[in-house]
N, C-alpha and C positions, 0 to 999 in steps of 0.2 A: 504493500500500500504506500509506503514511504517513497519507493522508487517512482511510482506513478505521479506523486505530488511533485517530486523533483523534476521529472520530465516535463510536466506541465509548466513549471516555472521557467525552464530553459526555453520554452517555446513562446514566451511572452513577446509580443510585438514591440518594436522600437520605432519611435518617431523622432525625427531630427529637424530642427528649424535653423536655417543659416541666414543671419541678418548682418547688417552693417554696424549698428550701434546698440548699446543698451537703450531700452524703451521702444525699439522697433517691434518688439514682440507683442505689443498691444493689438497688432493686426490679427494675430492667431491665438490670442490668449484663451478665448472660449473653446477652441479646438484642443489646445494643450490641456486645459482643465478636464474636459470631457474624456479625452483619451487616458489621462492619468487616473481618473476615477474608474475607468473601465479596465485598468490593470496594465496599460501600456507603459513602457519606460519612455519618458519624454525628455529629450536632450535639446540643448540650444548651443550653437556656436555663434559668438559675436565677433565679427572680424576685426573690430577696432574699438577700444574703450572710449573713443571720442575725446581724448585728452586735450585736443587743440580747440575744443568748442568754447564758446563764451558761456560762462556759467551764470545762472541767475540765483544761485543759492549761497554766494559768499566765498567760494573757493578762490584761492590766490594762485597757486602753481598748477601746472599741468598734471603733476603727480598727485596732487590732492584731488583734482577733478577725476583722474583715472580711478583712484581709490574709492571715491564716493559713488561713481557710476557703476563700478563693479559690485559694490555693496548693494546698490539699488536693484540691479538686474538679478542678483542672487536672491534678494528678498522676494522679488516678483515671482521667480520660478518656485521658490519655496511655498509661497502662498497658493500657487496653482497646483502643487503636488509634483512639479517637475524636478529633474535632477539638477545639481549645481551646474550653472552654465560655464562653458569654456570660453574665456575671453582672450583673443589673440592680441598681440601688441607688436606690430612691425617697428623696426628701428627707423624705417623710412618716414619722412615727415608727410609725404603725400600718400594717401590711401589709394592703392591701385592694384589691378590684377597683375601679379608677377609670380615667378617661380616659387619664391619663398612662401607666399600666401597659399597658392594652389596646393603645393606639396604638404603644407601644414594641415590644411583641411582634408586632403586625401588621407593622410595618416590617421587623423581622428575618425574619419568615416570608416576606414577599415577596422579600427578598433571597436567603435560603437556598433557597426554593422546595422544601419538603419533599414527598416522595412519600408518606411515612407519618409522621404526627404522633401522639405518645402523650402523653396527659395523666395526671395523678394521679387516683386513685379519687375520684369526686365524693361518695362516702359515707364517706370516711376520717374517723376521729374527731378527727384533728388539724385544727383549723379552718383553719390556714394552708395545709394541703394542699388543702382544698376551695376555698380562695380561688384558688390557682394553677390549679385546674381551671376555675373560672369565667373567669379571665383568658384562659386558653388557648382555651376554647370560643368566647368572644366575639371574640378576635383571629382565630381561624380563619374565623369568619363575615365579619369585615371584610376579611380577606385575600382571600377568594374573591369578594366582591362588587366592583362597580365604583366604590364610594365611596372617598373620600379618595385621589385619584390622586397626591397629593404623597408618599404613603407607598410608592409603587412600583407596578409592574405587578401587577394582580390574578392570583391563582392560578387555573389553569384546571382542575386536577384534584388529587386527593390523598385519602388515607385518614386518617380521624380515629379513634383508639382511646383507651381508658383502661386503665390497668394495675391490678393488685392494689395494695393499700397496707397500712396498719396494720389496716384492715378488708379482708377478701378480697371479690372480686366474687362475687355469688351464683350466676351461671350463665354463665361466660365463653364466648365464641364460639370463641376461638383459644387454644391452648396451644402455645407456642413451645418446641421441644426444645432445652434448654440443657445437656444432659448433657456435651457436649464442652467447654463453656466455663464451667461453674459453678465449678470449682476456681479458674480464673483470676479470676473475679469476686470470690470470697471473699478470695483472696490480695491482689488489688488493694485491696480494702477495708481489709484489715489493714495494708497498707503506707501507703496514702494517708491513711486516717482513724484512724491509730494514736492512741489516747487519746480519740477522739471517738465512734467506734462500738465499744461494748464486746462482750464475749463473748455477752452476752444477745441483742443485736440481730443479731449474726452467726449465732447459733443459730436465731433467729426466721427469718432469711432462708434458712437451711439447711432448716429444717422446712417452710417454705412452699413452697420449690422442690421438695422431695421429695413433698409432698402433691400439688402440681399435676402433676408428672410421672407419679406412680404412677396417677393417675386415667385417664391416656390411654396408658399403656404405656411412658413414658420414665422414666429414672432421676431427672432433674431437669427442671423446666419453669417457664416464666413465662407468665402468662395475661393475655388482653386481651379487652375487649368492643368492639364496633363502635359508633361514635358519630355517624357522618355524619348530619346533620339531614335532615328531610324535604324541605327546599327544595333540597338538594344534588342536582345532576344527575349521576347515577351513569353516567358514560360508559364505553365499552369500555376506554379507557385506565385508568380507575380499577379496573376488574375485573382487568386485567393486573397492575397494581401489587399489588393484594391477593393475587393468585395467586402472584406472585413472592415476596412476604413469607412467605406460608404455606409455600411450597415450601422456602425456606431453613430454616424452622423445623420442618420435618417430620422 
């Protein structure tokens, strides 16, 4: 009996969100909470702590900003039941798609082995959001291929999606029902990102979730597009993963 329990735990699905900055995760917070409540392991990679940002909470140095922002996103993940976020910090001053960032994310992906990976909207008007999308998409390709064995065992399956952003997706394939977790997402945002995300951005998240949900008969929703590239071999296991994801979000 104990062996069966262990086997079930080993088969827990894993969700990974790749974003540019701490606080970008408000876009998918309802999904993160719902998946965590359903037994999924929920991870987040933040590509930069945003230490060059202008702070509205009294920080003085970039290192203080970095420390506070990592603390904020860690609390947000904790409140939603997610794992401790992984925050990358490139030595380069300009956040860009480069070998350092792509290989760092590739190595993490091969270690976490996500069943579903979500990137930011590639058409987002915030250029660093689109950079994080490019990094995630390239890392997913490296993670699935047999190249760079020093970065870990290649992924054999997985679903790649992109989320809404500051620009919404034009025709999303999936709308995840977040009616039961939306209030927890907003409350977590107000607690963790107090002073960073203002009422305007929380109102934006509220309106976007209402719009997405109302289009498909939910009170609140978060929408996603399918991104798996043409070279990806869509095996039966990938279909099962996608079906489980959609079922939880229905």
